[in-house]
C-alpha positions in Angstrom: -20.6 -102.3 31.3 -23.9 -100.6 32.2 -26.4 -102.8 34.0 -30.1 -102.3 34.1 -30.1 -100.6 37.5 -27.6 -98.0 36.5 -29.5 -97.4 33.3 -32.8 -96.9 35.1 -31.2 -94.4 37.5 -29.7 -92.4 34.7 -32.9 -92.5 32.7 -34.8 -91.2 35.8 -32.3 -88.3 36.1 -32.7 -87.4 32.4 -36.5 -87.6 32.6 -36.4 -85.3 35.7 -34.4 -82.7 33.7 -36.9 -82.8 30.9 -39.8 -82.4 33.3 -38.1 -79.4 34.9 -37.7 -77.8 31.5 -41.4 -78.3 30.8 -41.0 -81.1 28.3 -43.1 -84.2 28.6 -41.7 -87.1 26.6 -43.6 -90.3 26.4 -41.3 -93.2 25.9 -42.6 -95.7 23.3 -40.2 -98.2 22.0 -40.5 -98.9 18.3 -39.3 -102.4 18.2 -39.5 -102.7 14.4 -37.2 -99.7 14.0 -34.8 -101.0 16.6 -34.7 -104.4 14.7 -34.1 -102.7 11.4 -31.2 -100.6 12.9 -29.7 -103.8 14.4 -30.1 -105.7 11.2 -28.5 -102.9 9.1 -25.6 -102.6 11.6 -25.0 -106.4 11.5 -25.2 -106.3 7.6 -22.7 -103.4 7.5 -20.3 -105.2 9.9 -20.5 -108.4 7.9 -19.9 -106.6 4.6 -16.9 -104.7 6.1 -15.4 -107.9 7.5 -15.9 -109.8 4.3 -14.5 -107.1 2.1 -11.5 -106.7 4.3 -10.9 -110.5 4.3 -11.3 -110.8 0.5 -8.9 -107.9 -0.3 -6.3 -108.9 2.4 -6.5 -112.5 1.2 -6.3 -111.4 -2.4 -3.0 -109.6 -1.8 -1.5 -112.5 0.0 -2.6 -114.9 -2.7 -1.1 -112.7 -5.5 2.1 -112.4 -3.5 2.3 -116.2 -3.2 1.6 -116.8 -6.9 4.2 -114.2 -8.0 6.7 -115.7 -5.6 6.0 -119.2 -6.8 6.3 -118.2 -10.5 9.7 -116.6 -9.9 10.9 -119.5 -7.7 10.9 -117.7 -4.4 10.3 -119.7 -1.3 8.6 -117.8 1.4 9.9 -118.8 4.9 12.6 -121.2 3.7 15.3 -121.9 6.3 18.1 -122.1 3.7 17.7 -118.6 2.4 20.4 -116.2 3.4 19.0 -112.7 3.2 22.2 -111.0 4.2 24.2 -112.3 1.2 
């Protein structure tokens, strides 16, 4: 995990490289843009997790319904699968 002190040291090194190259970059944080990016990332993560949960649960539910309709007992101790 990168802490603030390590980040500041690395940022100073990068800024020094830019200044040696003749580039002057003023750092201005656009907090609205950062918030939009974070919100979109969270939305995409929630969407992915929800979709995965729904489709994985759907398959399990269908498997259970089909097994119940044909009289299969999942996880029964009296079933001999070797026979």
